[in-house]
The first five atom37 places (N, CA, C, CB, O) and aatype in JSON, in Angstrom:
{
  "aatype": [20, 20, 20, 20, 20, 20, 20, 20, 20, 20, 20, 20, 20, 20, 20, 20, 20, 20, 20, 20, 20, 20, 20, 20, 20, 20, 20, 20, 20, 20, 20, 20, 20, 20, 20, 20, 20, 20, 20, 20, 20, 20, 20, 20, 20, 20, 20, 20, 20, 20, 20, 20, 20, 20, 20, 20, 20, 20, 20, 20, 20, 20, 20, 20, 20, 20, 20, 20, 20, 20, 20, 20, 20, 20, 20, 20, 20, 20, 20, 20, 20, 20, 20, 20, 20, 20, 20, 20, 20, 20, 20, 20, 20, 20, 20, 20, 20, 20, 20, 20, 20, 20, 20, 20, 20, 20, 20, 20, 20, 20, 20, 20, 20, 20, 20, 20, 20, 20, 20, 20, 20, 20, 20, 20, 20, 20, 20, 20, 20, 20, 20, 20, 20, 20, 20, 20, 20, 20, 20, 20, 20, 20],
  "atom_mask": [
    [1, 1, 1, 1, 1],
    [1, 1, 1, 1, 1],
    [1, 1, 1, 1, 1],
    [1, 1, 1, 1, 1],
    [1, 1, 1, 1, 1],
    [1, 1, 1, 1, 1],
    [1, 1, 1, 1, 1],
    [1, 1, 1, 1, 1],
    [1, 1, 1, 1, 1],
    [1, 1, 1, 1, 1],
    [1, 1, 1, 1, 1],
    [1, 1, 1, 1, 1],
    [1, 1, 1, 1, 1],
    [1, 1, 1, 1, 1],
    [1, 1, 1, 1, 1],
    [1, 1, 1, 1, 1],
    [1, 1, 1, 1, 1],
    [1, 1, 1, 1, 1],
    [1, 1, 1, 1, 1],
    [1, 1, 1, 1, 1],
    [1, 1, 1, 1, 1],
    [1, 1, 1, 1, 1],
    [1, 1, 1, 1, 1],
    [1, 1, 1, 1, 1],
    [1, 1, 1, 1, 1],
    [1, 1, 1, 1, 1],
    [1, 1, 1, 1, 1],
    [1, 1, 1, 1, 1],
    [1, 1, 1, 1, 1],
    [1, 1, 1, 1, 1],
    [1, 1, 1, 1, 1],
    [1, 1, 1, 1, 1],
    [1, 1, 1, 1, 1],
    [1, 1, 1, 1, 1],
    [1, 1, 1, 1, 1],
    [1, 1, 1, 1, 1],
    [1, 1, 1, 1, 1],
    [1, 1, 1, 1, 1],
    [1, 1, 1, 1, 1],
    [1, 1, 1, 1, 1],
    [1, 1, 1, 1, 1],
    [1, 1, 1, 1, 1],
    [1, 1, 1, 1, 1],
    [1, 1, 1, 1, 1],
    [1, 1, 1, 1, 1],
    [1, 1, 1, 1, 1],
    [1, 1, 1, 1, 1],
    [1, 1, 1, 1, 1],
    [1, 1, 1, 1, 1],
    [1, 1, 1, 1, 1],
    [1, 1, 1, 1, 1],
    [1, 1, 1, 1, 1],
    [1, 1, 1, 1, 1],
    [1, 1, 1, 1, 1],
    [1, 1, 1, 1, 1],
    [1, 1, 1, 1, 1],
    [1, 1, 1, 1, 1],
    [1, 1, 1, 1, 1],
    [1, 1, 1, 1, 1],
    [1, 1, 1, 1, 1],
    [1, 1, 1, 1, 1],
    [1, 1, 1, 1, 1],
    [1, 1, 1, 1, 1],
    [1, 1, 1, 1, 1],
    [1, 1, 1, 1, 1],
    [1, 1, 1, 1, 1],
    [1, 1, 1, 1, 1],
    [1, 1, 1, 1, 1],
    [1, 1, 1, 1, 1],
    [1, 1, 1, 1, 1],
    [1, 1, 1, 1, 1],
    [1, 1, 1, 1, 1],
    [1, 1, 1, 1, 1],
    [1, 1, 1, 1, 1],
    [1, 1, 1, 1, 1],
    [1, 1, 1, 1, 1],
    [1, 1, 1, 1, 1],
    [1, 1, 1, 1, 1],
    [1, 1, 1, 1, 1],
    [1, 1, 1, 1, 1],
    [1, 1, 1, 1, 1],
    [1, 1, 1, 1, 1],
    [1, 1, 1, 1, 1],
    [1, 1, 1, 1, 1],
    [1, 1, 1, 1, 1],
    [1, 1, 1, 1, 1],
    [1, 1, 1, 1, 1],
    [1, 1, 1, 1, 1],
    [1, 1, 1, 1, 1],
    [1, 1, 1, 1, 1],
    [1, 1, 1, 1, 1],
    [1, 1, 1, 1, 1],
    [1, 1, 1, 1, 1],
    [1, 1, 1, 1, 1],
    [1, 1, 1, 1, 1],
    [1, 1, 1, 1, 1],
    [1, 1, 1, 1, 1],
    [1, 1, 1, 1, 1],
    [1, 1, 1, 1, 1],
    [1, 1, 1, 1, 1],
    [1, 1, 1, 1, 1],
    [1, 1, 1, 1, 1],
    [1, 1, 1, 1, 1],
    [1, 1, 1, 1, 1],
    [1, 1, 1, 1, 1],
    [1, 1, 1, 1, 1],
    [1, 1, 1, 1, 1],
    [1, 1, 1, 1, 1],
    [1, 1, 1, 1, 1],
    [1, 1, 1, 1, 1],
    [1, 1, 1, 1, 1],
    [1, 1, 1, 1, 1],
    [1, 1, 1, 1, 1],
    [1, 1, 1, 1, 1],
    [1, 1, 1, 1, 1],
    [1, 1, 1, 1, 1],
    [1, 1, 1, 1, 1],
    [1, 1, 1, 1, 1],
    [1, 1, 1, 1, 1],
    [1, 1, 1, 1, 1],
    [1, 1, 1, 1, 1],
    [1, 1, 1, 1, 1],
    [1, 1, 1, 1, 1],
    [1, 1, 1, 1, 1],
    [1, 1, 1, 1, 1],
    [1, 1, 1, 1, 1],
    [1, 1, 1, 1, 1],
    [1, 1, 1, 1, 1],
    [1, 1, 1, 1, 1],
    [1, 1, 1, 1, 1],
    [1, 1, 1, 1, 1],
    [1, 1, 1, 1, 1],
    [1, 1, 1, 1, 1],
    [1, 1, 1, 1, 1],
    [1, 1, 1, 1, 1],
    [1, 1, 1, 1, 1],
    [1, 1, 1, 1, 1],
    [1, 1, 1, 1, 1],
    [1, 1, 1, 1, 1],
    [1, 1, 1, 1, 1],
    [1, 1, 1, 1, 1],
    [1, 1, 1, 1, 1]
  ],
  "atom_positions": [
    [[0.85, -1.17, 0.0], [0.0, 0.0, 0.0], [0.9, 1.24, 0.0], [-0.97, 0.0, 1.23], [1.85, 1.33, 0.78]],
    [[0.6, 2.19, -0.88], [1.41, 3.4, -0.98], [0.82, 4.51, -0.14], [1.52, 3.85, -2.44], [-0.29, 4.39, 0.38]],
    [[1.57, 5.61, 0.0], [1.06, 6.78, 0.72], [-0.2, 7.32, 0.07], [2.12, 7.88, 0.79], [-1.11, 7.77, 0.76]],
    [[-0.25, 7.27, -1.27], [-1.45, 7.75, -1.99], [-2.66, 6.89, -1.65], [-1.21, 7.75, -3.51], [-3.76, 7.41, -1.49]],
    [[-2.47, 5.55, -1.54], [-3.58, 4.66, -1.19], [-4.12, 5.0, 0.2], [-3.12, 3.19, -1.24], [-5.34, 5.02, 0.4]],
    [[-3.23, 5.26, 1.16], [-3.64, 5.61, 2.51], [-4.42, 6.92, 2.5], [-2.43, 5.72, 3.44], [-5.45, 7.04, 3.16]],
    [[-3.91, 7.91, 1.74], [-4.6, 9.2, 1.64], [-5.97, 9.03, 1.0], [-3.76, 10.2, 0.82], [-6.94, 9.61, 1.49]],
    [[-6.08, 8.24, -0.09], [-7.36, 8.01, -0.76], [-8.36, 7.34, 0.19], [-7.16, 7.16, -2.01], [-9.53, 7.72, 0.2]],
    [[-7.9, 6.35, 0.98], [-8.79, 5.68, 1.93], [-9.33, 6.67, 2.95], [-8.07, 4.54, 2.64], [-10.51, 6.64, 3.28]],
    [[-8.48, 7.55, 3.46], [-8.89, 8.54, 4.46], [-9.89, 9.52, 3.87], [-7.68, 9.3, 5.01], [-10.85, 9.91, 4.54]],
    [[-9.69, 9.93, 2.62], [-10.61, 10.88, 1.98], [-11.95, 10.24, 1.66], [-9.98, 11.44, 0.71], [-12.97, 10.92, 1.69]],
    [[-11.97, 8.94, 1.35], [-13.2, 8.26, 0.98], [-13.96, 7.7, 2.17], [-12.89, 7.14, 0.02], [-15.14, 7.37, 2.04]],
    [[-13.32, 7.59, 3.32], [-13.96, 7.07, 4.52], [-15.03, 8.06, 5.0], [-12.92, 6.8, 5.63], [-14.81, 9.27, 5.01]],
    [[-16.17, 7.52, 5.39], [-17.22, 8.39, 5.93], [-16.87, 8.79, 7.35], [-18.6, 7.68, 5.89], [-16.36, 7.97, 8.11]],
    [[-17.12, 10.03, 7.71], [-16.86, 10.47, 9.08], [-17.61, 9.62, 10.1], [-17.25, 11.93, 9.25], [-18.7, 9.12, 9.84]],
    [[-17.0, 9.46, 11.26], [-17.59, 8.69, 12.36], [-18.39, 9.55, 13.32], [-16.52, 7.95, 13.11], [-19.15, 9.03, 14.13]],
    [[-18.21, 10.86, 13.25], [-18.88, 11.75, 14.2], [-19.37, 13.01, 13.47], [-17.93, 12.13, 15.36], [-18.92, 13.34, 12.38]],
    [[-20.29, 13.69, 14.12], [-20.78, 14.95, 13.55], [-19.66, 15.99, 13.5], [-21.98, 15.48, 14.38], [-19.64, 16.84, 12.61]],
    [[-18.74, 15.92, 14.45], [-17.6, 16.85, 14.43], [-16.76, 16.63, 13.17], [-16.72, 16.67, 15.71], [-16.3, 17.59, 12.56]],
    [[-16.55, 15.38, 12.79], [-15.81, 15.1, 11.56], [-16.58, 15.61, 10.34], [-15.54, 13.59, 11.42], [-15.97, 16.1, 9.39]],
    [[-17.91, 15.5, 10.36], [-18.72, 16.04, 9.26], [-18.55, 17.56, 9.2], [-20.22, 15.67, 9.43], [-18.47, 18.12, 8.11]],
    [[-18.5, 18.23, 10.35], [-18.32, 19.69, 10.38], [-17.02, 20.11, 9.7], [-18.34, 20.2, 11.83], [-16.96, 21.15, 9.05]],
    [[-15.99, 19.29, 9.85], [-14.7, 19.58, 9.23], [-14.78, 19.38, 7.72], [-13.59, 18.7, 9.83], [-14.2, 20.15, 6.96]],
    [[-15.49, 18.36, 7.28], [-15.57, 18.01, 5.87], [-16.48, 18.94, 5.08], [-16.05, 16.6, 5.72], [-16.21, 19.23, 3.91]],
    [[-17.56, 19.42, 5.7], [-18.59, 20.19, 5.0], [-18.49, 21.67, 5.34], [-19.99, 19.66, 5.34], [-17.97, 22.04, 6.39]],
    [[-19.01, 22.52, 4.44], [-19.13, 23.94, 4.76], [-20.24, 24.1, 5.8], [-19.44, 24.79, 3.47], [-21.03, 23.17, 5.99]],
    [[-20.32, 25.24, 6.49], [-21.4, 25.43, 7.47], [-22.79, 25.24, 6.87], [-21.29, 26.81, 8.08], [-23.65, 24.63, 7.51]],
    [[-23.04, 25.73, 5.67], [-24.36, 25.57, 5.03], [-24.62, 24.11, 4.67], [-24.47, 26.46, 3.77], [-25.72, 23.61, 4.87]],
    [[-23.62, 23.43, 4.12], [-23.77, 22.01, 3.8], [-24.09, 21.22, 5.08], [-22.48, 21.45, 3.13], [-24.97, 20.37, 5.08]],
    [[-23.37, 21.51, 6.16], [-23.6, 20.81, 7.42], [-25.02, 21.07, 7.93], [-22.58, 21.25, 8.47], [-25.69, 20.13, 8.37]],
    [[-25.48, 22.31, 7.87], [-26.83, 22.66, 8.34], [-27.9, 21.87, 7.58], [-27.08, 24.17, 8.17], [-28.85, 21.37, 8.19]],
    [[-27.75, 21.77, 6.27], [-28.76, 21.07, 5.47], [-28.58, 19.55, 5.55], [-28.69, 21.53, 4.0], [-29.52, 18.83, 5.88]],
    [[-27.37, 19.08, 5.27], [-27.15, 17.64, 5.18], [-27.19, 16.91, 6.52], [-25.83, 17.4, 4.54], [-27.73, 15.81, 6.6]],
    [[-26.65, 17.5, 7.56], [-26.52, 16.8, 8.83], [-27.55, 17.24, 9.87], [-25.14, 17.0, 9.38], [-27.8, 16.52, 10.84]],
    [[-28.16, 18.44, 9.68], [-29.15, 18.93, 10.64], [-30.54, 19.07, 10.03], [-28.71, 20.27, 11.19], [-31.43, 19.68, 10.62]],
    [[-30.72, 18.49, 8.83], [-32.02, 18.48, 8.14], [-32.56, 19.88, 7.88], [-33.03, 17.69, 8.95], [-33.76, 20.11, 7.98]],
    [[-31.67, 20.8, 7.55], [-32.09, 22.15, 7.2], [-32.62, 22.23, 5.78], [-30.94, 23.11, 7.38], [-32.62, 21.23, 5.05]],
    [[-33.05, 23.41, 5.39], [-33.56, 23.66, 4.04], [-32.98, 24.97, 3.55], [-35.11, 23.7, 4.01], [-32.95, 25.96, 4.27]],
    [[-32.52, 24.97, 2.3], [-32.05, 26.23, 1.73], [-33.26, 27.05, 1.28], [-31.08, 25.98, 0.53], [-34.33, 26.5, 1.01]],
    [[-33.09, 28.34, 1.2], [-34.2, 29.21, 0.78], [-34.6, 28.88, -0.66], [-33.8, 30.7, 0.91], [-33.74, 28.58, -1.48]],
    [[-35.89, 28.95, -0.97], [-36.33, 28.66, -2.33], [-35.71, 29.62, -3.34], [-37.86, 28.73, -2.42], [-35.45, 30.78, -3.04]],
    [[-35.47, 29.11, -4.55], [-34.95, 29.84, -5.7], [-33.5, 30.3, -5.51], [-35.82, 31.03, -5.97], [-33.01, 31.1, -6.31]],
    [[-32.8, 29.82, -4.48], [-31.42, 30.24, -4.26], [-30.4, 29.18, -4.64], [-31.24, 30.63, -2.82], [-29.22, 29.5, -4.78]],
    [[-30.81, 27.93, -4.8], [-29.88, 26.83, -5.06], [-29.32, 26.85, -6.48], [-30.57, 25.52, -4.81], [-29.99, 27.27, -7.42]],
    [[-28.1, 26.38, -6.61], [-27.42, 26.41, -7.91], [-28.04, 25.49, -8.95], [-25.98, 26.03, -7.73], [-27.8, 25.69, -10.14]],
    [[-28.84, 24.5, -8.56], [-29.39, 23.55, -9.54], [-30.87, 23.73, -9.83], [-29.15, 22.16, -9.06], [-31.47, 22.89, -10.51]],
    [[-31.49, 24.78, -9.33], [-32.93, 24.99, -9.54], [-33.27, 24.95, -11.04], [-33.39, 26.34, -8.92], [-34.2, 24.25, -11.44]],
    [[-32.53, 25.7, -11.84], [-32.85, 25.81, -13.28], [-31.89, 25.04, -14.18], [-32.85, 27.25, -13.68], [-31.96, 25.18, -15.4]],
    [[-31.02, 24.24, -13.62], [-30.02, 23.51, -14.41], [-30.66, 22.45, -15.28], [-28.98, 22.88, -13.49], [-31.52, 21.69, -14.82]],
    [[-30.22, 22.39, -16.54], [-30.69, 21.35, -17.47], [-29.53, 20.52, -18.02], [-31.48, 22.0, -18.63], [-29.7, 19.77, -18.98]],
    [[-28.35, 20.66, -17.43], [-27.17, 19.93, -17.87], [-27.36, 18.43, -17.67], [-25.92, 20.42, -17.12], [-27.73, 18.0, -16.57]],
    [[-27.11, 17.62, -18.7], [-27.21, 16.16, -18.53], [-26.11, 15.64, -17.61], [-27.13, 15.45, -19.9], [-24.98, 16.12, -17.63]],
    [[-26.46, 14.65, -16.8], [-25.47, 14.03, -15.92], [-26.12, 13.35, -14.73], [-24.48, 15.06, -15.45], [-27.32, 13.11, -14.71]],
    [[-25.3, 13.06, -13.74], [-25.75, 12.41, -12.51], [-25.58, 13.36, -11.34], [-24.98, 11.1, -12.26], [-24.56, 14.04, -11.21]],
    [[-26.57, 13.39, -10.49], [-26.49, 14.16, -9.26], [-26.03, 13.22, -8.16], [-27.87, 14.83, -8.91], [-26.58, 12.13, -7.97]],
    [[-24.99, 13.66, -7.42], [-24.39, 12.85, -6.37], [-24.56, 13.55, -5.02], [-22.9, 12.6, -6.66], [-24.69, 14.77, -4.95]],
    [[-24.55, 12.76, -3.96], [-24.6, 13.31, -2.61], [-23.36, 14.15, -2.38], [-24.71, 12.17, -1.55], [-22.24, 13.7, -2.6]],
    [[-23.55, 15.37, -1.93], [-22.43, 16.27, -1.68], [-21.6, 15.79, -0.49], [-22.93, 17.7, -1.43], [-20.41, 16.11, -0.4]],
    [[-22.19, 15.05, 0.42], [-21.46, 14.58, 1.6], [-20.57, 13.37, 1.29], [-22.43, 14.23, 2.7], [-19.43, 13.32, 1.74]],
    [[-21.09, 12.4, 0.52], [-20.33, 11.16, 0.33], [-20.05, 10.8, -1.12], [-21.06, 10.04, 0.97], [-19.25, 9.9, -1.38]],
    [[-20.68, 11.47, -2.07], [-20.44, 11.19, -3.49], [-21.31, 10.11, -4.09], [-19.04, 10.82, -3.67], [-21.17, 9.81, -5.27]],
    [[-22.22, 9.51, -3.32], [-23.09, 8.45, -3.85], [-24.01, 9.01, -4.94], [-23.93, 7.82, -2.71], [-24.48, 10.14, -4.84]],
    [[-24.25, 8.22, -5.97], [-25.18, 8.62, -7.04], [-26.6, 8.6, -6.5], [-25.04, 7.68, -8.28], [-27.02, 7.64, -5.84]],
    [[-27.35, 9.68, -6.8], [-28.71, 9.83, -6.27], [-29.78, 9.9, -7.36], [-28.79, 11.05, -5.42], [-30.77, 9.17, -7.34]],
    [[-29.56, 10.82, -8.32], [-30.58, 11.1, -9.34], [-29.92, 11.26, -10.7], [-31.38, 12.37, -8.98], [-28.79, 11.75, -10.81]],
    [[-30.63, 10.85, -11.74], [-30.21, 11.13, -13.1], [-30.88, 12.42, -13.56], [-30.57, 9.94, -14.06], [-32.03, 12.69, -13.2]],
    [[-30.17, 13.2, -14.35], [-30.76, 14.43, -14.89], [-31.98, 14.13, -15.76], [-29.72, 15.21, -15.7], [-32.82, 15.01, -15.97]],
    [[-32.07, 12.9, -16.27], [-33.23, 12.51, -17.09], [-34.53, 12.57, -16.31], [-33.03, 11.12, -17.64], [-35.61, 12.66, -16.9]],
    [[-34.44, 12.51, -14.98], [-35.66, 12.51, -14.16], [-35.93, 13.88, -13.53], [-35.54, 11.47, -13.06], [-36.88, 14.02, -12.75]],
    [[-35.11, 14.88, -13.85], [-35.29, 16.23, -13.3], [-36.37, 16.95, -14.1], [-33.95, 17.03, -13.33], [-36.43, 16.82, -15.33]],
    [[-37.22, 17.7, -13.42], [-38.26, 18.48, -14.11], [-38.49, 19.78, -13.36], [-39.57, 17.66, -14.22], [-38.12, 19.9, -12.19]],
    [[-39.1, 20.72, -14.02], [-39.36, 22.03, -13.42], [-40.75, 22.0, -12.78], [-39.27, 23.17, -14.48], [-41.77, 22.03, -13.46]],
    [[-40.76, 21.95, -11.46], [-42.03, 21.92, -10.73], [-42.43, 23.3, -10.24], [-41.94, 20.96, -9.54], [-43.5, 23.47, -9.64]],
    [[-41.59, 24.31, -10.5], [-41.85, 25.69, -10.09], [-42.0, 25.82, -8.58], [-43.1, 26.21, -10.78], [-42.77, 26.66, -8.1]],
    [[-41.28, 24.99, -7.82], [-41.39, 25.03, -6.36], [-40.23, 25.75, -5.69], [-41.5, 23.63, -5.8], [-40.27, 26.02, -4.49]],
    [[-39.16, 26.07, -6.46], [-38.03, 26.78, -5.89], [-36.84, 25.9, -5.54], [-38.46, 27.48, -4.68], [-35.8, 26.41, -5.13]],
    [[-36.98, 24.6, -5.7], [-35.89, 23.65, -5.46], [-35.82, 22.69, -6.64], [-36.1, 22.87, -4.1], [-36.82, 22.49, -7.33]],
    [[-34.66, 22.1, -6.89], [-34.59, 21.09, -7.95], [-35.56, 19.95, -7.65], [-33.14, 20.54, -8.08], [-35.69, 19.5, -6.51]],
    [[-36.25, 19.49, -8.69], [-37.24, 18.41, -8.52], [-36.93, 17.26, -9.46], [-38.67, 18.94, -8.76], [-36.53, 17.46, -10.61]],
    [[-37.12, 16.07, -8.96], [-36.91, 14.83, -9.72], [-38.13, 13.96, -9.52], [-35.6, 14.09, -9.27], [-38.79, 14.04, -8.48]],
    [[-38.45, 13.11, -10.5], [-39.61, 12.25, -10.31], [-39.24, 10.84, -9.88], [-40.4, 12.19, -11.58], [-40.13, 10.04, -9.59]],
    [[-37.96, 10.53, -9.81], [-37.54, 9.26, -9.23], [-36.06, 9.3, -8.89], [-37.82, 8.09, -10.2], [-35.28, 10.03, -9.5]],
    [[-35.7, 8.51, -7.9], [-34.3, 8.39, -7.48], [-33.71, 7.14, -8.14], [-34.18, 8.31, -5.92], [-34.44, 6.27, -8.61]],
    [[-32.4, 7.08, -8.16], [-31.74, 5.87, -8.63], [-32.04, 4.73, -7.65], [-30.19, 6.09, -8.78], [-32.14, 4.97, -6.45]],
    [[-32.18, 3.51, -8.14], [-32.52, 2.39, -7.26], [-31.53, 2.23, -6.1], [-32.58, 1.09, -8.06], [-30.31, 2.21, -6.31]],
    [[-32.07, 2.13, -4.9], [-31.26, 1.91, -3.7], [-30.53, 3.13, -3.18], [-30.28, 0.86, -3.98], [-29.78, 3.03, -2.21]],
    [[-30.72, 4.3, -3.81], [-29.96, 5.5, -3.45], [-30.52, 6.24, -2.24], [-29.91, 6.44, -4.61], [-29.79, 6.97, -1.57]],
    [[-31.8, 6.05, -1.96], [-32.51, 6.87, -0.98], [-33.05, 6.02, 0.17], [-33.65, 7.64, -1.65], [-33.48, 4.88, -0.01]],
    [[-33.02, 6.62, 1.35], [-33.67, 6.08, 2.54], [-34.81, 7.03, 2.88], [-32.65, 5.92, 3.76], [-34.66, 8.24, 2.81]],
    [[-35.95, 6.47, 3.25], [-37.15, 7.27, 3.49], [-37.52, 7.25, 4.98], [-38.32, 6.74, 2.65], [-37.48, 6.21, 5.64]],
    [[-37.88, 8.44, 5.49], [-38.32, 8.56, 6.89], [-39.6, 9.38, 6.95], [-37.21, 9.21, 7.76], [-39.77, 10.32, 6.18]],
    [[-40.48, 9.04, 7.86], [-41.66, 9.87, 8.1], [-41.23, 11.12, 8.84], [-42.74, 9.08, 8.89], [-40.5, 11.04, 9.84]],
    [[-41.67, 12.27, 8.38], [-41.3, 13.56, 8.97], [-42.58, 14.27, 9.39], [-40.47, 14.43, 7.97], [-43.4, 14.63, 8.55]],
    [[-42.75, 14.48, 10.68], [-43.91, 15.19, 11.23], [-43.5, 16.52, 11.85], [-44.62, 14.33, 12.27], [-44.22, 17.06, 12.68]],
    [[-42.35, 17.05, 11.44], [-41.77, 18.23, 12.09], [-42.56, 19.52, 11.89], [-40.39, 18.43, 11.59], [-42.45, 20.42, 12.72]],
    [[-43.34, 19.65, 10.85], [-44.09, 20.89, 10.61], [-45.59, 20.72, 10.84], [-43.84, 21.38, 9.19], [-46.39, 21.48, 10.28]],
    [[-45.97, 19.74, 11.65], [-47.38, 19.52, 11.94], [-48.14, 18.83, 10.82], [-48.03, 20.83, 12.22], [-49.37, 18.81, 10.81]],
    [[-47.42, 18.26, 9.87], [-48.03, 17.48, 8.8], [-47.11, 16.29, 8.53], [-48.24, 18.35, 7.49], [-45.98, 16.27, 9.0]],
    [[-47.61, 15.32, 7.8], [-46.79, 14.15, 7.48], [-46.15, 14.37, 6.11], [-47.65, 12.85, 7.49], [-46.82, 14.59, 5.11]],
    [[-44.81, 14.29, 6.11], [-44.05, 14.37, 4.86], [-43.1, 13.18, 4.83], [-43.26, 15.73, 4.74], [-42.91, 12.49, 5.83]],
    [[-42.52, 12.94, 3.68], [-41.54, 11.87, 3.53], [-40.17, 12.52, 3.36], [-41.89, 10.92, 2.33], [-39.89, 13.13, 2.32]],
    [[-39.33, 12.38, 4.37], [-37.97, 12.89, 4.28], [-37.15, 11.9, 3.47], [-37.34, 13.11, 5.69], [-37.29, 10.69, 3.62]],
    [[-36.28, 12.42, 2.6], [-35.37, 11.56, 1.83], [-33.95, 11.82, 2.3], [-35.51, 11.82, 0.3], [-33.51, 12.96, 2.44]],
    [[-33.24, 10.71, 2.54], [-31.86, 10.76, 3.01], [-31.01, 9.88, 2.1], [-31.74, 10.29, 4.5], [-31.5, 8.93, 1.5]],
    [[-29.75, 10.2, 2.02], [-28.81, 9.39, 1.26], [-28.7, 8.03, 1.95], [-27.4, 10.09, 1.16], [-28.47, 7.96, 3.15]],
    [[-28.88, 6.95, 1.18], [-28.8, 5.61, 1.75], [-27.38, 5.25, 2.16], [-29.32, 4.59, 0.75], [-27.19, 4.35, 2.98]],
    [[-26.39, 5.93, 1.62], [-25.0, 5.62, 1.94], [-24.53, 6.29, 3.22], [-24.1, 6.03, 0.79], [-23.94, 5.64, 4.08]],
    [[-24.79, 7.6, 3.37], [-24.24, 8.33, 4.53], [-25.31, 8.9, 5.45], [-23.36, 9.45, 4.06], [-24.99, 9.54, 6.45]],
    [[-26.58, 8.67, 5.14], [-27.71, 9.12, 5.95], [-27.82, 10.64, 6.05], [-27.6, 8.54, 7.34], [-28.36, 11.15, 7.03]],
    [[-27.33, 11.35, 5.06], [-27.48, 12.81, 5.04], [-28.85, 13.2, 4.5], [-26.36, 13.45, 4.19], [-29.38, 12.55, 3.6]],
    [[-29.4, 14.27, 5.05], [-30.7, 14.82, 4.62], [-30.55, 15.43, 3.23], [-31.23, 15.87, 5.63], [-29.61, 16.19, 2.97]],
    [[-31.49, 15.11, 2.34], [-31.48, 15.66, 0.98], [-32.65, 16.59, 0.74], [-31.49, 14.54, -0.04], [-32.5, 17.62, 0.08]],
    [[-33.81, 16.23, 1.25], [-35.03, 16.99, 1.02], [-36.24, 16.14, 1.37], [-35.11, 17.47, -0.45], [-36.21, 15.37, 2.33]],
    [[-37.32, 16.28, 0.58], [-38.54, 15.54, 0.83], [-39.14, 15.03, -0.47], [-39.56, 16.41, 1.57], [-38.87, 15.57, -1.54]],
    [[-39.95, 13.98, -0.37], [-40.71, 13.46, -1.51], [-42.19, 13.73, -1.25], [-40.44, 11.93, -1.74], [-42.7, 13.49, -0.16]],
    [[-42.85, 14.22, -2.28], [-44.28, 14.49, -2.22], [-44.95, 13.63, -3.27], [-44.59, 16.02, -2.44], [-44.51, 13.59, -4.42]],
    [[-45.99, 12.94, -2.89], [-46.7, 12.03, -3.8], [-48.09, 12.55, -4.12], [-46.8, 10.63, -3.19], [-48.69, 13.29, -3.33]],
    [[-48.6, 12.15, -5.28], [-49.98, 12.44, -5.65], [-50.25, 13.81, -6.21], [-50.82, 12.25, -4.49], [-51.4, 14.24, -6.26]],
    [[-49.21, 14.52, -6.63], [-49.4, 15.88, -7.17], [-49.7, 15.9, -8.67], [-48.18, 16.71, -6.89], [-50.18, 16.91, -9.19]],
    [[-49.41, 14.81, -9.35], [-49.73, 14.71, -10.78], [-48.78, 15.42, -11.72], [-51.07, 15.23, -11.0], [-49.13, 15.63, -12.88]],
    [[-47.59, 15.81, -11.27], [-46.63, 16.49, -12.14], [-46.06, 15.58, -13.23], [-45.5, 17.06, -11.32], [-45.81, 16.03, -14.35]],
    [[-45.86, 14.31, -12.9], [-45.2, 13.37, -13.81], [-45.93, 12.03, -13.78], [-43.7, 13.19, -13.44], [-46.75, 11.81, -12.89]],
    [[-45.64, 11.13, -14.71], [-46.27, 9.8, -14.69], [-45.98, 9.0, -13.42], [-45.81, 9.01, -15.88], [-46.78, 8.14, -13.04]],
    [[-44.85, 9.26, -12.76], [-44.56, 8.54, -11.51], [-45.36, 9.09, -10.34], [-43.06, 8.61, -11.19], [-45.45, 8.45, -9.29]],
    [[-45.94, 10.28, -10.51], [-46.76, 10.93, -9.49], [-45.98, 11.21, -8.22], [-47.97, 10.06, -9.17], [-46.55, 11.26, -7.12]],
    [[-44.66, 11.41, -8.37], [-43.8, 11.73, -7.22], [-42.95, 12.94, -7.56], [-42.9, 10.52, -6.84], [-42.55, 13.14, -8.71]],
    [[-42.68, 13.76, -6.54], [-41.77, 14.91, -6.69], [-40.76, 14.86, -5.55], [-42.56, 16.27, -6.69], [-41.11, 15.05, -4.38]],
    [[-39.53, 14.61, -5.92], [-38.44, 14.69, -4.96], [-37.97, 16.14, -4.97], [-37.26, 13.69, -5.31], [-37.39, 16.6, -5.95]],
    [[-38.21, 16.85, -3.9], [-37.85, 18.25, -3.75], [-36.54, 18.28, -2.97], [-39.0, 19.09, -3.01], [-36.52, 18.05, -1.76]],
    [[-35.43, 18.56, -3.67], [-34.1, 18.34, -3.13], [-33.33, 19.66, -3.02], [-33.33, 17.35, -4.0], [-33.37, 20.49, -3.93]],
    [[-32.64, 19.84, -1.92], [-31.79, 21.01, -1.73], [-30.57, 20.92, -2.65], [-31.35, 21.13, -0.25], [-29.89, 19.9, -2.68]],
    [[-30.3, 22.0, -3.4], [-29.12, 22.01, -4.26], [-27.85, 21.78, -3.47], [-29.02, 23.34, -5.01], [-26.94, 21.09, -3.94]],
    [[-27.77, 22.34, -2.27], [-26.55, 22.25, -1.47], [-26.28, 20.81, -1.02], [-26.65, 23.17, -0.25], [-25.17, 20.51, -0.57]],
    [[-27.25, 19.94, -1.14], [-27.04, 18.54, -0.74], [-26.53, 17.67, -1.89], [-28.33, 17.97, -0.21], [-26.29, 16.48, -1.71]],
    [[-26.36, 18.28, -3.08], [-25.94, 17.5, -4.26], [-24.8, 18.17, -4.99], [-27.11, 17.3, -5.21], [-24.51, 19.35, -4.8]],
    [[-24.16, 17.39, -5.85], [-23.2, 17.88, -6.83], [-23.55, 17.24, -8.16], [-21.71, 17.57, -6.41], [-23.82, 16.04, -8.22]],
    [[-23.55, 18.03, -9.2], [-23.82, 17.5, -10.54], [-22.53, 17.03, -11.17], [-24.5, 18.57, -11.43], [-21.55, 17.77, -11.25]],
    [[-22.54, 15.79, -11.6], [-21.42, 15.2, -12.34], [-21.88, 15.2, -13.81], [-21.05, 13.72, -11.81], [-22.59, 14.28, -14.22]],
    [[-21.47, 16.21, -14.6], [-21.96, 16.3, -15.99], [-21.59, 15.09, -16.81], [-21.4, 17.54, -16.65], [-20.53, 14.49, -16.63]],
    [[-22.49, 14.73, -17.73], [-22.23, 13.61, -18.64], [-21.06, 13.94, -19.54], [-23.49, 13.28, -19.48], [-20.89, 15.09, -19.94]],
    [[-20.27, 12.94, -19.85], [-19.15, 13.12, -20.77], [-19.7, 13.2, -22.19], [-18.11, 11.95, -20.64], [-20.51, 12.37, -22.59]],
    [[-19.27, 14.2, -22.94], [-19.78, 14.35, -24.31], [-18.7, 14.05, -25.32], [-20.31, 15.76, -24.54], [-18.94, 14.13, -26.53]]
  ]
}
């Protein structure tokens, strides 16, 4: 094993504590990803993005959504009608006095946003409303 291999393992290892996450993430990323925060509507870098590619978890790099499933729901956050298989963990969220479905990265358990069902925007009848700060777009190679 070389020094580069040791460095790569350390960079790819998921943090064991919230303090380690604080070191790895910016304050805004930490607030959204690790404390289930929400960025203000219409402020995220991916709200209007139409670039083809894969959206990955900003905390761990796991693949979450394909740009093929992104659509404009006019809600102020990037919206997708389906996640990649096995990418998301779902939790019931009653924090605002209503029942919502929180979506978290299945790999690192970071908060991404919420899923809303039954709105009729797409054939899947689902809207994943995701914080831009919780993702990174990996553009398709052309």
